[in-house]
C-alpha positions in Angstrom: -13.0 2.0 -40.4 -16.0 4.2 -38.9 -14.3 3.8 -35.5 -11.1 5.2 -36.9 -12.9 8.2 -38.3 -14.7 8.8 -35.1 -11.5 8.7 -33.0 -9.9 11.2 -35.4 -12.9 13.5 -35.3 -13.2 13.4 -31.6 -9.6 14.4 -31.3 -10.3 17.3 -33.7 -13.5 18.4 -31.8 -11.7 18.2 -28.4 -8.9 20.3 -29.7 -11.3 23.1 -31.1 -13.3 22.9 -27.7 -10.2 23.4 -25.7 -9.4 26.5 -27.7 -12.7 27.9 -26.7 -12.3 26.5 -23.0 -8.8 28.2 -22.4 -9.9 31.4 -23.9 -12.9 31.4 -21.5 -11.1 30.1 -18.4 -8.5 32.8 -18.5 -11.2 35.5 -18.6 -13.0 33.5 -15.8 -9.9 33.7 -13.5 -9.8 37.5 -14.2 -13.6 37.8 -13.0 -13.0 35.6 -10.0 -9.9 37.3 -9.0 -7.6 34.3 -9.1 -4.0 34.3 -9.3 -2.6 33.5 -12.9 -1.2 30.1 -11.6 -4.4 29.1 -9.9 -6.2 29.7 -13.2 -4.4 26.7 -14.3 -4.1 24.5 -11.3 -7.6 25.0 -10.1 -10.0 26.3 -12.9 -8.6 24.7 -16.0 -7.6 21.4 -14.0 -11.0 21.1 -12.6 -12.7 21.3 -16.1 -10.2 19.1 -17.9 -10.1 16.5 -15.1 -13.8 16.0 -15.2 -14.0 13.2 -18.0 -11.9 11.0 -16.0 -13.7 11.6 -12.7 -17.0 10.8 -14.5 -15.6 7.7 -16.0 -14.6 6.4 -12.5 -17.7 7.3 -11.0 -20.0 5.7 -13.6 -17.7 2.5 -13.8 -18.0 2.0 -10.0 -21.5 2.8 -9.5 -23.1 1.6 -12.7 -20.7 -0.6 -14.2 -21.1 -4.4 -14.6 -20.2 -6.7 -11.7 -17.6 -8.3 -13.9 -15.8 -5.2 -15.2 -17.1 -2.2 -13.2 -14.4 -2.3 -10.5 -11.6 -3.3 -13.0 -12.4 0.0 -15.2 -12.9 2.1 -12.0 -9.5 1.3 -10.7 -7.9 1.3 -14.1 -9.2 4.8 -14.7 -8.1 6.1 -11.3 -4.6 4.7 -11.9 -4.4 5.4 -15.7 -5.3 9.1 -15.2 -2.3 10.1 -13.2 -0.1 8.0 -15.4 -1.1 9.6 -18.7 -0.9 13.2 -17.1 2.3 12.4 -15.4 4.1 11.1 -18.5 2.4 12.0 -21.7 1.0 15.6 -20.9 4.6 16.5 -19.7 6.1 14.9 -22.7 3.9 16.8 -25.1 4.7 20.1 -23.2 8.2 19.4 -23.6 7.8 18.6 -27.3 5.9 21.8 -27.8 8.4 23.9 -26.0 11.3 22.7 -28.2 9.1 23.1 -31.4 8.3 26.8 -30.3 11.9 27.4 -29.5 13.1 25.9 -32.8 10.3 27.9 -34.7 11.7 31.2 -33.0 15.2 30.3 -34.0 14.4 29.7 -37.7 12.5 33.0 -37.6 15.3 34.9 -36.0 17.8 33.5 -38.3 15.8 34.7 -41.4 15.5 38.0 -39.9 18.7 39.0 -38.0 21.4 36.6 -39.2 23.5 34.0 -37.5 25.6 36.1 -35.4 22.8 38.2 -33.9 20.7 35.1 -33.5 23.3 33.4 -31.4 23.6 36.4 -29.1 19.8 36.9 -28.8 19.3 33.3 -28.2 21.9 33.3 -25.4 20.5 36.4 -23.7 17.0 35.7 -23.9 16.3 31.9 -23.5 19.1 30.6 -21.4 19.3 26.8 -20.6 15.7 26.2 -20.4 13.9 27.8 -23.4 10.3 28.5 -22.8 10.5 27.7 -19.1 12.1 30.9 -18.0 8.8 32.3 -16.5 7.8 29.0 -15.0 7.6 29.0 -11.1 9.6 25.7 -10.8 9.8 26.0 -7.0 5.9 25.9 -6.8 5.7 23.3 -9.4 8.2 21.0 -7.6 6.2 21.6 -4.4 3.0 20.1 -6.1 4.8 17.3 -7.5 6.1 16.6 -3.9 2.5 16.5 -2.6 1.3 14.4 -5.6 4.1 11.9 -4.9 3.3 11.5 -1.2 -0.4 11.1 -1.7 0.1 8.8 -4.8 2.6 6.5 -2.8 -0.2 6.1 -0.1 -2.8 5.5 -2.8 -0.6 2.6 -4.4 0.3 1.1 -1.0 -3.4 0.9 0.0 -4.1 -1.3 -3.2 -1.7 -3.9 -1.9 -3.4 -4.5 1.6 -6.9 -5.2 2.9 -8.3 -4.1 6.2 -11.9 -3.3 7.4 -12.0 0.4 7.4 -10.0 0.9 4.1 -13.0 2.1 2.2 -13.6 5.0 4.7 -10.0 6.3 4.0 -11.4 7.4 0.5 -12.8 10.5 2.5 -9.3 11.6 3.4 -8.5 11.8 -0.4 -11.3 14.0 -0.8 -10.1 16.1 2.3 -6.6 16.3 0.8 -7.9 17.9 -2.4 -9.9 20.4 -0.5 -6.8 21.4 1.4 -5.1 21.9 -1.8 -7.8 23.9 -3.4 -7.8 26.2 -0.4 -4.2 26.7 -0.3 -4.1 27.3 -4.2 -6.9 30.0 -4.1 -5.4 31.8 -1.2 -1.7 31.5 -2.3 -1.4 35.4 -2.3 -0.3 35.7 -5.8 -1.0 38.8 -7.9 -4.5 38.7 -9.6 -4.7 37.5 -13.2 -4.9 40.4 -15.6 -7.0 40.6 -18.9 -4.8 43.3 -20.4 -3.0 40.9 -22.8 -5.8 38.2 -23.2 -7.5 37.6 -26.7 -11.2 38.7 -26.8 -13.8 36.1 -25.8 -14.7 34.2 -28.8 -18.4 34.7 -28.4 -17.8 38.4 -27.9 -15.0 39.2 -30.2 -15.7 42.9 -30.3 -15.9 43.5 -26.5 -12.5 44.4 -24.7 -14.0 43.1 -21.5 -16.6 40.3 -21.8 -19.7 40.2 -19.9 -19.7 37.7 -16.8 -22.8 35.7 -18.3 -20.8 35.2 -21.6 -17.7 34.0 -19.8 -19.6 31.5 -18.0 -21.6 30.4 -21.0 -18.6 29.9 -23.1 -16.8 28.1 -20.4 -19.6 25.6 -19.6 -20.6 25.1 -23.4 -16.7 24.2 -24.0 -16.8 21.9 -21.3 -19.9 20.2 -22.2 -18.4 19.7 -25.8 -15.1 18.3 -24.4 -17.0 15.9 -22.0 -19.3 14.7 -24.8 -16.4 14.2 -27.4 -14.2 12.5 -24.6 -17.0 10.0 -23.9 -17.5 9.1 -27.6 -13.6 8.8 -27.7 -13.7 6.3 -25.0 -16.5 4.3 -26.6 -14.4 3.9 -29.6 -11.5 2.8 -27.6 -13.6 0.2 -25.7 -14.4 -1.2 -29.1 -10.8 -1.5 -29.8 -10.3 -3.6 -26.5 -12.3 -6.6 -27.5 -11.1 -6.1 -31.3 -7.5 -6.4 -30.0 -8.2 -9.0 -27.6 -7.4 -6.9 -24.4 -9.0 -7.3 -21.0 -11.1 -4.5 -19.5 -8.5 -3.4 -17.0 -5.9 -2.9 -19.8 -8.4 -0.9 -21.8 -9.0 1.3 -18.8 -5.2 1.8 -18.2 -3.8 1.9 -21.7 -6.3 3.3 -23.8 -9.2 5.2 -22.0 -7.0 7.6 -20.2 -5.6 8.8 -23.6 -8.9 10.1 -24.3 -10.2 11.3 -20.9 -6.7 13.1 -20.4 -6.7 14.6 -24.0 -8.2 17.9 -22.7 -4.9 18.4 -20.6 -2.7 17.5 -23.5 -4.6 20.0 -25.8 -4.6 22.7 -23.4 -0.8 22.2 -22.9 -0.4 22.5 -26.8 -2.6 25.6 -27.0 -1.0 27.6 -24.1 2.7 26.6 -25.0 1.7 27.7 -28.7 0.5 31.0 -27.2 3.7 31.5 -25.2 1.9 30.6 -21.9 4.0 27.8 -20.7 3.4 28.5 -16.8 -0.3 28.0 -17.4 0.3 24.8 -19.4 2.3 23.2 -16.6 0.0 24.8 -13.9 -2.9 23.0 -15.7 -1.1 19.6 -15.7 0.0 20.0 -12.1 -3.5 20.8 -10.9 -4.9 17.9 -13.0 -2.4 15.5 -11.3 -3.8 16.5 -7.9 -7.2 15.9 -8.8 -6.4 12.6 -10.3 -4.3 11.6 -7.1 -7.3 12.3 -5.0 -11.1 12.5 -6.5 -10.9 9.3 -8.4 -9.0 7.5 -5.8 -11.5 8.5 -3.1 -14.3 7.1 -5.3 -12.4 3.8 -5.9 -11.6 3.3 -2.3 -15.3 4.0 -1.4 -17.0 1.8 -4.0 -14.5 -1.0 -5.2 -12.3 -3.3 -3.3 -9.3 -1.3 -4.3 -7.0 -4.3 -4.8 -4.5 -4.1 -7.4 -3.5 -6.8 -9.9 -0.4 -6.7 -11.9 -1.6 -3.9 -14.4 -2.6 -1.3 -11.9 0.7 -2.0 -9.9 2.8 -1.3 -13.0 0.9 1.8 -13.8 1.4 3.0 -10.1 5.3 2.2 -10.5 5.5 3.9 -13.7 3.7 7.0 -12.4 5.9 7.2 -9.2 9.2 6.7 -11.4 8.2 9.6 -13.8 7.3 12.1 -11.1 10.3 11.3 -9.2 12.3 11.9 -12.2 10.4 15.2 -12.9 10.9 16.2 -9.2 14.7 15.7 -9.5 14.8 17.7 -12.8 12.8 20.7 -11.1 14.6 20.8 -7.9 18.0 20.5 -9.6 17.3 23.4 -11.8 17.7 21.3 -14.9 14.0 21.6 -16.3 14.3 22.0 -20.2 11.9 21.1 -23.0 13.9 18.0 -23.7 13.9 16.8 -20.1 10.0 17.2 -20.0 9.7 15.2 -23.3 11.9 12.4 -21.7 9.0 11.9 -19.2 7.0 10.4 -22.0 9.3 7.5 -22.1 7.8 6.2 -18.7 4.6 5.6 -20.5 6.4 3.7 -23.2 8.2 1.7 -20.5 4.7 0.8 -18.9 3.1 0.0 -22.1 5.9 -2.5 -22.9 5.8 -4.0 -19.4 2.1 -4.4 -19.7 2.2 -6.3 -23.0 4.9 -8.7 -21.6 2.7 -9.5 -18.6 -0.5 -10.2 -20.7 
């Protein structure tokens, strides 16, 4: 019972800390003169992807000989799986919820006839996604898919210099970081931002206050995520699950919870572009940094479970890429991406 209470408590703490984090990181983007999309793909993604990268690093460097490599590989493969399926699915669900809430409110105030007209004029076929740069989002997904396919292929072969290829994954993220910070986007504006939570009476917060709130929120997210993972590690032996399954099926739910919480918060605030940019940027980190660590410090040889995770991730991202390029992106179609995680979980249970 204590473990269940701690799980729920950690989830609440992570959500509240993410409220403070997204509030601070938007002001941080203004102060660093980042573009509004780079705020999500670089600043927010770097912070929210930290727990998963740390789990991989700790597992491969300090984990036991019996389970360290399994947990490290599982974490490196489970992170992209959760972000590419559940995070997008939750974003789609929030878009549908917000759209339905808007319709109910409009029905109560303007009547059915005016509602139909305002909905048709204002929301189109993709409610909540009309301001999202789908072209740029599709480009990021294409790069992720190319890198991830190489990542999976390397898990199926063995050769002498394979560990050193991990350095190329770090280089790939460095190139992505450079491109995003120099994309030529209009600089983020603080005109419509909520006041910084630790300086609620100041229209423009002090730089030190912004950095302080950002780092404190990240510290709370990190600590709560680690405690969440510890409770899930208890659940593994209790349910008779091997370590690699815990790392693939359970731990990423905790370590990727910040991305999910950020998506909920930003979509609720009507900032869907930031929500999907955060997910897209987190996926690029997950495709490169944990993979580089795994290649450098583990044999990086896949058993059935990580291979299934790789296949499910590739299938989900390929589906999302088709939706984005065809101009058919909607909240419902994003929600459907969560089905690939359910398919993976079912396949994993069948192979145990």
